[in-house]
C-alpha positions, 0 to 999 in steps of 0.5 A, spaced: 500 500 500 502 506 498 500 509 504 504 516 504 503 518 497 496 523 497 494 519 491 495 512 495 493 506 492 493 498 493 498 495 489 500 488 487 506 486 483 511 481 481 518 480 480 521 475 475 528 473 475 532 474 468 538 469 466 541 466 473 537 471 477 542 476 478 538 481 474 530 481 475 524 485 473 519 487 477 512 490 475 507 493 480 500 495 478 495 499 483 489 502 484 486 508 489 480 512 490 480 518 494 476 514 500 482 510 501 486 517 503 486 518 511 487 526 509 480 527 507 477 523 513 476 530 517 475 534 511 468 537 509 469 535 502 473 529 498 474 530 491 472 525 486 478 522 484 481 515 482 488 513 481 492 508 476 499 507 477 504 502 474 511 502 476 517 498 472 523 496 476 530 493 473 534 490 479 541 488 478 543 484 485 550 486 487 551 483 494 548 476 496 548 473 503 544 467 506 538 471 507 539 478 504 541 481 497 542 488 495 540 491 488 540 497 484 537 499 478 532 504 474 525 505 475 519 508 471 513 510 474 507 512 471 501 515 475 494 517 472 489 521 477 482 522 474 478 527 477 471 528 476 467 535 478 460 538 476 462 545 474 458 552 471 462 553 465 461 559 461 458 559 454 459 564 448 464 568 452 468 574 449 475 574 452 478 569 457 474 571 463 467 573 460 462 576 459 459 570 457 452 569 454 450 564 459 453 559 464 452 551 463 452 546 469 456 540 466 460 534 469 468 535 467 474 530 467 481 532 468 487 528 468 493 529 472 499 525 469 505 523 472 511 520 469 517 519 473 524 516 473 528 514 479 535 511 480 533 506 486 537 502 491 534 497 496 535 491 500 531 484 500 531 480 506 528 473 506 525 469 512 525 462 513 518 462 511 519 465 504 516 471 506 520 477 503 521 484 506 524 489 501 526 496 503 528 501 498 529 508 496 531 512 490 532 519 487 530 522 480 525 527 477 518 527 475 514 530 469 507 532 471 502 534 466 494 536 466 489 535 461 482 535 460 477 530 457 471 534 457 468 533 450 466 540 447 469 544 452 476 548 451 481 547 457 481 554 458 474 554 460 475 549 466 476 551 473 482 547 476 480 542 481 482 543 488 486 537 492 489 537 498 496 540 496 495 543 489 490 545 484 489 540 478 488 545 472 488 543 465 494 545 460 499 545 466 505 542 466 512 541 471 518 538 472 521 537 479 525 533 483 523 526 486 524 521 491 522 514 492 522 511 499 518 504 501 517 497 503 514 491 499 512 485 502 512 479 498 512 471 498 517 467 494 513 462 489 519 459 485 526 457 487 530 461 491 538 461 491 540 460 499 
């Protein structure tokens, strides 16, 4: 569970060894809803949002001991946060802010997309019962861009949708530093080199 991401999700993944097992690829997929987020529980409003997440990681194991392995490798993250909101949209407007001939109440959809690339370093511990605990951290950057998917309504006419720490406004984009820190729990299903 991505608990410390304000677009938190429930994630499931699989790690597949390549070759002799010194290299592996890990793929995680996740889904979340604003109702999963404890940050909204004490507020008067909760945005209608869904989160879809994909994380692909290539792991190169460079240290191996009896029940511990260390790895390093690149990670690519793609996250799509879909917001839905009912807004009053100005129609037949002259200029960016009016005056407008009339206003129409309409459902709008705004997507905030995130593509991130990290250099990730981690330690994987294996218990005697074949349970794995994977501790990892990484640094990189992320590109965030927001788009509208509301038919017949230009991006300029859609107001930004407020979230806890930001405003999802169509047409907005940004590149920023990124850090990843987490814990994965897993079960070994195949052979394990002891």
